[in-house]
Structure formats: structure tokens, C-alpha cells
PyMOL commands that place a pseudoatom at each C-alpha (Angstrom):
pseudoatom trace, name=CA, resn=MET, resi=1, chain=A, elem=C, hetatm=0, pos=[45.324, 1.041, 225.738]
pseudoatom trace, name=CA, resn=LYS, resi=2, chain=A, elem=C, hetatm=0, pos=[46.733, 2.546, 228.932]
pseudoatom trace, name=CA, resn=GLU, resi=3, chain=A, elem=C, hetatm=0, pos=[44.442, 5.553, 228.576]
pseudoatom trace, name=CA, resn=PHE, resi=4, chain=A, elem=C, hetatm=0, pos=[41.412, 3.271, 228.448]
pseudoatom trace, name=CA, resn=SER, resi=5, chain=A, elem=C, hetatm=0, pos=[42.590, 1.484, 231.601]
pseudoatom trace, name=CA, resn=TYR, resi=6, chain=A, elem=C, hetatm=0, pos=[43.019, 4.769, 233.467]
pseudoatom trace, name=CA, resn=ILE, resi=7, chain=A, elem=C, hetatm=0, pos=[39.588, 6.037, 232.381]
pseudoatom trace, name=CA, resn=LEU, resi=8, chain=A, elem=C, hetatm=0, pos=[37.985, 2.766, 233.448]
pseudoatom trace, name=CA, resn=ALA, resi=9, chain=A, elem=C, hetatm=0, pos=[39.835, 2.940, 236.782]
pseudoatom trace, name=CA, resn=ILE, resi=10, chain=A, elem=C, hetatm=0, pos=[38.527, 6.474, 237.376]
pseudoatom trace, name=CA, resn=LEU, resi=11, chain=A, elem=C, hetatm=0, pos=[34.954, 5.401, 236.600]
pseudoatom trace, name=CA, resn=LEU, resi=12, chain=A, elem=C, hetatm=0, pos=[35.196, 2.342, 238.853]
pseudoatom trace, name=CA, resn=GLY, resi=13, chain=A, elem=C, hetatm=0, pos=[36.752, 4.424, 241.637]
pseudoatom trace, name=CA, resn=MET, resi=14, chain=A, elem=C, hetatm=0, pos=[34.023, 7.060, 241.415]
pseudoatom trace, name=CA, resn=GLY, resi=15, chain=A, elem=C, hetatm=0, pos=[31.350, 4.344, 241.494]
pseudoatom trace, name=CA, resn=GLY, resi=16, chain=A, elem=C, hetatm=0, pos=[33.010, 2.787, 244.541]
pseudoatom trace, name=CA, resn=LEU, resi=17, chain=A, elem=C, hetatm=0, pos=[33.106, 6.128, 246.350]
pseudoatom trace, name=CA, resn=ILE, resi=18, chain=A, elem=C, hetatm=0, pos=[29.446, 6.773, 245.532]
pseudoatom trace, name=CA, resn=PHE, resi=19, chain=A, elem=C, hetatm=0, pos=[28.478, 3.405, 247.018]
pseudoatom trace, name=CA, resn=LEU, resi=20, chain=A, elem=C, hetatm=0, pos=[30.574, 4.035, 250.144]
pseudoatom trace, name=CA, resn=VAL, resi=21, chain=A, elem=C, hetatm=0, pos=[29.163, 7.532, 250.665]
pseudoatom trace, name=CA, resn=GLY, resi=22, chain=A, elem=C, hetatm=0, pos=[25.616, 6.257, 250.183]
pseudoatom trace, name=CA, resn=ALA, resi=23, chain=A, elem=C, hetatm=0, pos=[26.148, 3.362, 252.596]
pseudoatom trace, name=CA, resn=GLY, resi=24, chain=A, elem=C, hetatm=0, pos=[24.246, 5.200, 255.325]
pseudoatom trace, name=CA, resn=GLN, resi=25, chain=A, elem=C, hetatm=0, pos=[20.987, 4.900, 253.419]
pseudoatom trace, name=CA, resn=GLY, resi=26, chain=A, elem=C, hetatm=0, pos=[19.269, 1.616, 252.745]
pseudoatom trace, name=CA, resn=ASN, resi=27, chain=A, elem=C, hetatm=0, pos=[21.134, -1.689, 252.800]
pseudoatom trace, name=CA, resn=THR, resi=28, chain=A, elem=C, hetatm=0, pos=[24.456, -0.618, 254.388]
pseudoatom trace, name=CA, resn=VAL, resi=29, chain=A, elem=C, hetatm=0, pos=[26.384, -3.908, 254.221]
pseudoatom trace, name=CA, resn=VAL, resi=30, chain=A, elem=C, hetatm=0, pos=[25.671, -4.510, 250.547]
pseudoatom trace, name=CA, resn=ARG, resi=31, chain=A, elem=C, hetatm=0, pos=[26.632, -0.926, 249.611]
pseudoatom trace, name=CA, resn=VAL, resi=32, chain=A, elem=C, hetatm=0, pos=[29.914, -1.140, 251.535]
pseudoatom trace, name=CA, resn=ILE, resi=33, chain=A, elem=C, hetatm=0, pos=[30.793, -4.462, 249.900]
pseudoatom trace, name=CA, resn=ILE, resi=34, chain=A, elem=C, hetatm=0, pos=[30.025, -3.134, 246.407]
pseudoatom trace, name=CA, resn=GLY, resi=35, chain=A, elem=C, hetatm=0, pos=[31.984, 0.068, 247.119]
pseudoatom trace, name=CA, resn=VAL, resi=36, chain=A, elem=C, hetatm=0, pos=[35.047, -1.835, 248.314]
pseudoatom trace, name=CA, resn=VAL, resi=37, chain=A, elem=C, hetatm=0, pos=[34.897, -4.219, 245.340]
pseudoatom trace, name=CA, resn=LEU, resi=38, chain=A, elem=C, hetatm=0, pos=[34.672, -1.293, 242.897]
pseudoatom trace, name=CA, resn=LEU, resi=39, chain=A, elem=C, hetatm=0, pos=[37.596, 0.505, 244.569]
pseudoatom trace, name=CA, resn=GLY, resi=40, chain=A, elem=C, hetatm=0, pos=[39.619, -2.707, 244.445]
pseudoatom trace, name=CA, resn=ALA, resi=41, chain=A, elem=C, hetatm=0, pos=[38.815, -3.107, 240.746]
pseudoatom trace, name=CA, resn=ALA, resi=42, chain=A, elem=C, hetatm=0, pos=[39.931, 0.504, 240.161]
pseudoatom trace, name=CA, resn=GLY, resi=43, chain=A, elem=C, hetatm=0, pos=[43.219, -0.173, 241.925]
pseudoatom trace, name=CA, resn=PHE, resi=44, chain=A, elem=C, hetatm=0, pos=[43.724, -3.331, 239.872]
pseudoatom trace, name=CA, resn=MET, resi=45, chain=A, elem=C, hetatm=0, pos=[43.112, -1.398, 236.633]
pseudoatom trace, name=CA, resn=VAL, resi=46, chain=A, elem=C, hetatm=0, pos=[45.753, 1.152, 237.634]
pseudoatom trace, name=CA, resn=TYR, resi=47, chain=A, elem=C, hetatm=0, pos=[48.151, -1.703, 238.409]
pseudoatom trace, name=CA, resn=LEU, resi=48, chain=A, elem=C, hetatm=0, pos=[47.527, -3.258, 234.983]
pseudoatom trace, name=CA, resn=ALA, resi=49, chain=A, elem=C, hetatm=0, pos=[48.012, 0.073, 233.234]
pseudoatom trace, name=CA, resn=ARG, resi=50, chain=A, elem=C, hetatm=0, pos=[51.323, 0.690, 234.994]
pseudoatom trace, name=CA, resn=SER, resi=51, chain=A, elem=C, hetatm=0, pos=[52.749, -2.801, 234.597]
pseudoatom trace, name=CA, resn=LYS, resi=52, chain=A, elem=C, hetatm=0, pos=[55.013, -3.491, 231.664]
pseudoatom trace, name=CA, resn=GLY, resi=53, chain=A, elem=C, hetatm=0, pos=[53.900, -5.903, 229.017]
pseudoatom trace, name=CA, resn=PRO, resi=54, chain=A, elem=C, hetatm=0, pos=[56.146, -8.419, 227.312]
pseudoatom trace, name=CA, resn=GLU, resi=55, chain=A, elem=C, hetatm=0, pos=[59.157, -6.822, 225.646]
pseudoatom trace, name=CA, resn=MET, resi=56, chain=A, elem=C, hetatm=0, pos=[59.609, -7.188, 221.928]
pseudoatom trace, name=CA, resn=LYS, resi=57, chain=A, elem=C, hetatm=0, pos=[63.018, -7.787, 220.436]
pseudoatom trace, name=CA, resn=VAL, resi=58, chain=A, elem=C, hetatm=0, pos=[63.496, -6.788, 216.812]
pseudoatom trace, name=CA, resn=THR, resi=59, chain=A, elem=C, hetatm=0, pos=[66.353, -8.335, 214.859]
pseudoatom trace, name=CA, resn=HIS, resi=60, chain=A, elem=C, hetatm=0, pos=[67.482, -6.956, 211.531]
pseudoatom trace, name=CA, resn=GLN, resi=61, chain=A, elem=C, hetatm=0, pos=[69.348, -9.274, 209.207]
pseudoatom trace, name=CA, resn=VAL, resi=62, chain=A, elem=C, hetatm=0, pos=[71.405, -7.699, 206.437]
pseudoatom trace, name=CA, resn=ASP, resi=63, chain=A, elem=C, hetatm=0, pos=[71.915, -9.699, 203.250]
pseudoatom trace, name=CA, resn=PHE, resi=64, chain=A, elem=C, hetatm=0, pos=[74.778, -8.480, 201.108]
pseudoatom trace, name=CA, resn=THR, resi=65, chain=A, elem=C, hetatm=0, pos=[74.554, -8.625, 197.340]
pseudoatom trace, name=CA, resn=GLY, resi=66, chain=A, elem=C, hetatm=0, pos=[77.598, -10.153, 195.727]
pseudoatom trace, name=CA, resn=GLU, resi=67, chain=A, elem=C, hetatm=0, pos=[80.900, -11.039, 197.357]
pseudoatom trace, name=CA, resn=THR, resi=68, chain=A, elem=C, hetatm=0, pos=[81.853, -9.463, 200.622]
pseudoatom trace, name=CA, resn=GLU, resi=69, chain=A, elem=C, hetatm=0, pos=[85.142, -9.436, 202.416]
pseudoatom trace, name=CA, resn=LEU, resi=70, chain=A, elem=C, hetatm=0, pos=[85.599, -9.071, 206.112]
pseudoatom trace, name=CA, resn=GLU, resi=71, chain=A, elem=C, hetatm=0, pos=[87.770, -6.056, 206.819]
pseudoatom trace, name=CA, resn=GLU, resi=72, chain=A, elem=C, hetatm=0, pos=[88.830, -4.369, 209.991]
pseudoatom trace, name=CA, resn=LEU, resi=73, chain=A, elem=C, hetatm=0, pos=[86.525, -1.445, 210.605]
pseudoatom trace, name=CA, resn=ARG, resi=74, chain=A, elem=C, hetatm=0, pos=[88.243, 1.794, 211.632]
pseudoatom trace, name=CA, resn=CYS, resi=75, chain=A, elem=C, hetatm=0, pos=[86.846, 5.233, 212.459]
pseudoatom trace, name=CA, resn=ARG, resi=76, chain=A, elem=C, hetatm=0, pos=[87.177, 7.602, 209.546]
pseudoatom trace, name=CA, resn=ALA, resi=77, chain=A, elem=C, hetatm=0, pos=[87.921, 10.507, 211.888]
pseudoatom trace, name=CA, resn=CYS, resi=78, chain=A, elem=C, hetatm=0, pos=[90.563, 9.098, 214.260]
pseudoatom trace, name=CA, resn=SER, resi=79, chain=A, elem=C, hetatm=0, pos=[91.347, 5.673, 212.704]
pseudoatom trace, name=CA, resn=GLY, resi=80, chain=A, elem=C, hetatm=0, pos=[90.479, 3.939, 215.979]
pseudoatom trace, name=CA, resn=ARG, resi=81, chain=A, elem=C, hetatm=0, pos=[89.602, 0.250, 215.770]
pseudoatom trace, name=CA, resn=LEU, resi=82, chain=A, elem=C, hetatm=0, pos=[85.831, -0.288, 215.995]
pseudoatom trace, name=CA, resn=ASN, resi=83, chain=A, elem=C, hetatm=0, pos=[84.048, -3.365, 217.277]
pseudoatom trace, name=CA, resn=ALA, resi=84, chain=A, elem=C, hetatm=0, pos=[80.502, -4.697, 216.940]
pseudoatom trace, name=CA, resn=ASP, resi=85, chain=A, elem=C, hetatm=0, pos=[79.274, -2.504, 219.817]
pseudoatom trace, name=CA, resn=SER, resi=86, chain=A, elem=C, hetatm=0, pos=[80.241, 0.599, 217.823]
pseudoatom trace, name=CA, resn=VAL, resi=87, chain=A, elem=C, hetatm=0, pos=[77.873, -0.251, 214.962]
pseudoatom trace, name=CA, resn=GLU, resi=88, chain=A, elem=C, hetatm=0, pos=[74.082, -0.091, 215.213]
pseudoatom trace, name=CA, resn=MET, resi=89, chain=A, elem=C, hetatm=0, pos=[71.029, 0.082, 212.981]
pseudoatom trace, name=CA, resn=ARG, resi=90, chain=A, elem=C, hetatm=0, pos=[69.044, 3.336, 213.275]
pseudoatom trace, name=CA, resn=GLU, resi=91, chain=A, elem=C, hetatm=0, pos=[66.268, 4.564, 211.004]
pseudoatom trace, name=CA, resn=GLY, resi=92, chain=A, elem=C, hetatm=0, pos=[66.990, 1.822, 208.491]
pseudoatom trace, name=CA, resn=ALA, resi=93, chain=A, elem=C, hetatm=0, pos=[70.659, 2.740, 208.074]
pseudoatom trace, name=CA, resn=ILE, resi=94, chain=A, elem=C, hetatm=0, pos=[73.905, 1.559, 209.651]
pseudoatom trace, name=CA, resn=TYR, resi=95, chain=A, elem=C, hetatm=0, pos=[75.517, 4.092, 211.995]
pseudoatom trace, name=CA, resn=VAL, resi=96, chain=A, elem=C, hetatm=0, pos=[78.959, 4.054, 213.580]
pseudoatom trace, name=CA, resn=ASP, resi=97, chain=A, elem=C, hetatm=0, pos=[79.664, 5.621, 216.991]
pseudoatom trace, name=CA, resn=CYS, resi=98, chain=A, elem=C, hetatm=0, pos=[83.395, 5.832, 217.715]
pseudoatom trace, name=CA, resn=PRO, resi=99, chain=A, elem=C, hetatm=0, pos=[84.179, 5.144, 221.400]
pseudoatom trace, name=CA, resn=TYR, resi=100, chain=A, elem=C, hetatm=0, pos=[87.536, 6.951, 221.102]
pseudoatom trace, name=CA, resn=CYS, resi=101, chain=A, elem=C, hetatm=0, pos=[86.728, 10.332, 219.529]
pseudoatom trace, name=CA, resn=GLY, resi=102, chain=A, elem=C, hetatm=0, pos=[82.908, 10.350, 219.857]
pseudoatom trace, name=CA, resn=THR, resi=103, chain=A, elem=C, hetatm=0, pos=[82.315, 10.800, 216.127]
pseudoatom trace, name=CA, resn=SER, resi=104, chain=A, elem=C, hetatm=0, pos=[79.011, 9.455, 214.824]
pseudoatom trace, name=CA, resn=TYR, resi=105, chain=A, elem=C, hetatm=0, pos=[78.363, 8.892, 211.139]
pseudoatom trace, name=CA, resn=GLN, resi=106, chain=A, elem=C, hetatm=0, pos=[76.342, 6.782, 208.748]
pseudoatom trace, name=CA, resn=LEU, resi=107, chain=A, elem=C, hetatm=0, pos=[78.180, 3.888, 207.132]
pseudoatom trace, name=CA, resn=GLU, resi=108, chain=A, elem=C, hetatm=0, pos=[77.769, 3.971, 203.366]
pseudoatom trace, name=CA, resn=GLU, resi=109, chain=A, elem=C, hetatm=0, pos=[78.385, 1.107, 200.986]
pseudoatom trace, name=CA, resn=ARG, resi=110, chain=A, elem=C, hetatm=0, pos=[80.808, 1.780, 198.125]
pseudoatom trace, name=CA, resn=ALA, resi=111, chain=A, elem=C, hetatm=0, pos=[79.555, 1.421, 194.588]
pseudoatom trace, name=CA, resn=LYS, resi=112, chain=A, elem=C, hetatm=0, pos=[80.243, -2.004, 193.130]
pseudoatom trace, name=CA, resn=TRP, resi=113, chain=A, elem=C, hetatm=0, pos=[81.196, -0.850, 189.625]
for i in range(1, 113): cmd.bond("trace and resi %d" % i, "trace and resi %d" % (i + 1))
show_as sticks, trace
zoom trace
């Protein structure tokens, strides 16, 4: 979508410049007004293309099958205590980033049998 806005801005800007350059021939006031309006529209299109749209927030809810117990989560490399900020969802899997030793690994669920 941004590419379309930039292409449209270029076309509007070129049209505005053509009207301003040709203002010396024929109806000067009308050509200057049209040229300025087209250049303003080109600037507005660039502004729209560069502005950020509304941010999307994606929430992933994990439903556990069967009984689960809340345990203290510790790093498997250094045994440091991990908190909620150390765990994140990436690529559809749960990853742990240890703030103490810097180890990063995927959290795997133990077999239930």
C-alpha cells in the first residue's frame, strides 16, 4: 500500500510541476493554482505513506490438556530463577531467555505417559 502512495505522490508532483512550468502560457493564475494543489496533494500522499497506522496487538492463549501444576521455572543451564519476562512465544513455540547466563532455548512439554 505504501508503494502505491509513493507512486501516486510522484505522479501528482510531476503533474504539479508541469502546471507550474507551463504557467507562463495561457491562463497563468489557473495553472499556478492547479500546480500548487497538485504539489500539496503529492506532499499529503507522502505524509500518509510515512505515517504509522494503528498498531495490532496479538495475544496467544495457551490451553493445557489435563492437570497442570505451577512450578518455579529455572534455567536449565545455570539454574537461575526465571520470571514471566524470560518466557516468550516465537514461531509458535515457547522460548526461554535466561537473564543471568544469556542461554536461549525452546521449552518442551514432558510426555504425559
